[in-house]
N, C-alpha and C positions, 0 to 999 in steps of 0.2 A: 667623465662618461664616453663611452665610445660610440660611433654610429656606423650605421651600414646604410650606404646608398644603391639602391636597385637600380640598376641601368644597364640590365640584359638584355631589353627588347630590342627589336630592329627598326623600330621608329619609322614604321611603314604610313604612319599619317604624315609625316614630314617629308616622303618623298617626292619629288627626284631626289631631295637635296641630301639624302642619308643612303643613297644608293651606295656610296663609295667611303663612307664616314659614320660613324656610331654617332648616335643622337646627341650624345653628351659630349661630343668634341664640335658640335657646331658653332660657330662663334658667336659669341654675344658682346657687342661693343669691341670687336676685334680680339677677344680673348676667348678661351673654349670655354664652352657653357658650364662645362664641369669644375673648371678652376672657377669661376664665378661663385658657383655652390659651394665649393670648398672654402673660399675665403669668408662667405657667409657663416659656415659651421664655426670656422674660427673665431670671428668674429664673438660667438656665445661661448668661448671656451672649450669647444670640442675640436681636437687635433688630433687625435686617434681613430682611423675612420676605415673601415672595410668596402669594398668596391665588390657589389655580387655584379658579375657579368657575364655576358653570352656572345653577344654579337659584335664579331671585329673586337677581340680584347687586345691584341696587339697594339694597334694603334693607340689605345687609351694609355698601356704601360709605356709606350714609347713615349707619349706625351707629357705623362707626369711624373714617371720613375716613382723613386720612394717617396714623393712628398716634400723632403728636406729643402727643395727650393722654395717652397711654401710656409716651410715652417712647420711642417704635419707631419705625421708617419702615416702611409697608405699601406694596406694589404690588399691583396687581389684574391679573388675567389671565383673560380673560372668555372660557370656549371656545364656539364658536359652535353646537356640538352634543357630548353625549358623547363623550370622547375615552379612557375608561380611565383607570386610575391612573397607569400611564406614559407612555399618550400625553397626559395632563393635562401633565403635568412637561415633556416633549418640547415642547408649546407655550409653555409659561411659560420655555425656554430663553432667549429673547432679554433676559430679565431676570437672568438668571444670570451669574457670572463663571467664567471656566474654573479654578474653584478646587472642591474639594470640599464639598459641600452637604448638607443635614439634608431628608429628606420625612417629613412628617407626618401620617396619618390625620386626619381632622379629625371625628371623633367617638369620640375615647377621652379618659379622663381617668387620668394615671398620676401616679407619684412616682420614675421611673425616673430614674438618674440619668446626663443628657445628657453634663454633662461628663467623667465618668468613660469612657463609651461614645465620645465623641471622641476622648480621648487614647488609647484602646486601637486604635481605628481607625488613627489616625496612626503610633502604634509598630509595628504588625504589617505595617502598608504594603498592606490590604485593598482589593480593587475595590470590594467593597460589604461593609456591616454591616448587620446587621439584629437588632433587638432582639427577646428572646424572653420569654415569660411563660409559667407555670404555669398550665392550666387544668382544673376536675374533669373535664369532658367535651369533650374535644377534637375530637368528631366535627363540631362545626360550626363549624369552624375551618380554618386551614393549618397543619399540623404540619410542623415542621422537625427533621430528622435530622443529627446533627453527631457528627464525632471528637472525643477527649479532647481536643486543642487547638485546638477550638473552629471547624475547619472547617466549613462546612456542605455536606453530602453527598447531600442528598435533601430535596426537599418533597414533601408529598402532602397536596392541598387537600381539605378535608372529607372527611378517610376513613369508611370504615365501622369499624364496631366491631372487627373482627377484622383492619384493617390497622393498627391503631393501633398504635406503637411506643414513643411518648413522649407526655406530657402538654405538652411545651412547643411553644408557638405562636408563629406570625406576630404581633408585637405592634404592627404597622402603624409603626414607626418605623426608618428607613432612613438610613444616611450612605451617600453615593454619590460616586466620583471623576467629574469632570465627564467622562472620555474615554465612559464608560457612555451618555449620551445619544447618544453617534454611533451607538450601534446601535439606537435606538427611531427605526421611520421616521416621517417628520413626514407629519401629516395622516391618522393612520391611529388606529383603536380597538386600544390597545395597553396590557396588562394587566402590571404587576411579577409576580403571582403564577404567571400561566398562561404568560407569554411571555418576559419580559426575565431572571428569576432562572434559569428552566431553562437559558436561553441562556446565561448565565455559568458555569452547573455544566460544560455542554456543552463550551465554550471551555475548559474548565480554570481559570478566572481564582477567586483566591484571594475565597472569600465567607467572612465571620466572623460568627459568631452571638456576641451579647453578651446571654447569660441573665440575667435578675434577678428576685428575687422580692421587688420592692417592689409597692406597690399598682397595680393595672391594671383598668380596666373599659371595654369598649364600651357609651356610652349609647345606641345605636340603637334601643332597643326601649322602652317604655313601662315595663315592669318592671325593667330596666337604671336607666333615667332615675330613678326611683323610689328604686332601692338606692343610686344615688349621692348622692342627696339624704339618705338615713338613714344612710350612712356618713359624709358630711362634716358633717353635724350632732350626730350622737354624737360625733365627736371635739372638738367646740366646747365644750361645757360650758354653763354658766350665761350666758345673753346678756342684755344690759340692754334693757329695754322702752320706752323713752323716746322711741321713734318713733310709737308706738301710745295711744291715747285707751282705757284697759282700764276698764271698769265694775270699781269695787270687788269685786262678787261673782261677777266671772267667777274662773274658777279654771284655772291653769295647771300643767301637768306635763311634765318633761322639757324639751329644747332645741327652743324654739319661735323661730323667727325673725321678725322683722315688715318689711314697707316702711314707708316713709313714709306717713302718715296713714291706719293702719288704725283702725277704730273696731271695738271688741268692747263687745255689748252686755250687761245684766244675766244672770247665770247661764248663760253660755256655757262650755263646757268644751273648751280646746284642750290636746290631749295630744302632745307631742312625741316623735320627731322631725318637725317640722312646719315648714313654710315657707310664708307668707304675703306675697304682692307687695302694691307699692305699692296704697293706696285701696282695700282689702277691707273690707268692712262684714259683720261677722257678727251674727246676731240673737240675740234671748233665748233659753237654753236651747237653743241649737244646740251640736250637738257635733262636733267635727273632731279626727281622730286620725290621725297618721301620713301625712298626705298634701300636696302642694305646690299651693298656690293662686297662679297667676299674677295679675297686677296688677287692681285693679277689681272683683273678683268679688263679688256680693253673697249672701250667706246668709241667707234669712229664719229666723224663730223656729221652733225644735224641728224644725230639719233635722238630720239626720245625713251626716258623709262619713267614710270609714273607707279609709286605705291606697289614694288616688286621686289623678288630677290633673285639675285643672280650669283649662281656658284662659280667657284674660284676658276681662273684661267678661261672662263667666257670669251666668244669675240662677238661684239654685237656691232655689227658693219652700219656704213653710213646710212642713214632714211629711212632707220628701222624704226616702227614705233611700238613700243612695247607698253600696253595700259595697265590699268589696275588690277594687282592681284595674280600676276602673272609668276611662274616658279621656274626658273631657268637652270637646269644642270649644270654641273663643271665640265669644262672643256667642250662646250657646246658652240656651234657658230650657228648666228642668226644672221642670214644671207641680207645684202644690199636691199633696200624697200620694201622690205616684209612687214606687214602691218599685222599683229598676232593679235586672235581676239582676247579680250579682256577674260583672265583666269586659266589661261593656256597653263600647261604644263609640259616643261619639252625636257626629256630624259637626257642623264650624260653623255658628252659624247655625239651627240647628233649635228646633222647640218639641215636647218630648216630655211626652205624660201616660201615664197608665197605661193608657188605651184604646190607646194606640200601642206597646205590649208585647207580643210578644217584637220588639225591634230587628232590621232585617236591615241589613246593610251595602250601602251605594250601588253600585248596578250599573257 
């Protein structure tokens, strides 16, 4: 079975991290997120994948090539303009066979059993199957109502609290019969959630729900991006540190992942779950806890970073305090003695000092 991964969006919810890099290429445990996703598909026997792209496609093609490095076959479908979730799949139709295929939203990490979902889809003869996952607050998602035998009966996109009848939401994983493509108008902006799925219901086509309690998370916001690192690192336990040059007086606690060539100076405190990208340099008596640093970040002495995300090539000067939920763009400089407010977002390439606070978002 072929798969189409939808990665055409600009990742605006993840900015400033995605100002200069597509969301699908942000690092997860020091590897591009899309590579993590592709290996998940490969684990379930899917090695032929069409990437439906729009924003910064060259960075994706350069990073992954034809997929042979991963033992996969990648085909690229670049939309001339945003066409919506279903419209993007319709645009990729020339790369698909007239066989059932999988569609995967390119901003989720999950352990849903695709093999079992595909098997059930075939056994029951569904026109379309949709994976469902439970969430605590379904009002930000698409709620899917079903009958006992798994037939989908209703969709409610981003329901108000009083409209919530179930906590099972659309998990962004679909299996579609090829004839479904005939219902999508060519060259139009068309959505699965608002257009195609309601049309299939109206026609009376059998749409199957595949509910799963397995791990699922949408990484589309900085908070969720940080959480997925905490979740994955916490499962990994002890890691070897032979990739890093760590001073004997540095103190490590919890799970800390190092990229190649990291340098940790005397007295530094690193408290996991924590991921440092390749080439990071942590200065004397600096403290970093629960954070994600991309590649070649420099943190000077006595700086402090807590539960935040630091983009590639950023420079954090001495005695800087970066508290919880800050997001620092790539090639940014935070000047000495600056104390950022919690939740600050600093756009790429800026030089920020105490006199520049409070920060204002770009116009």
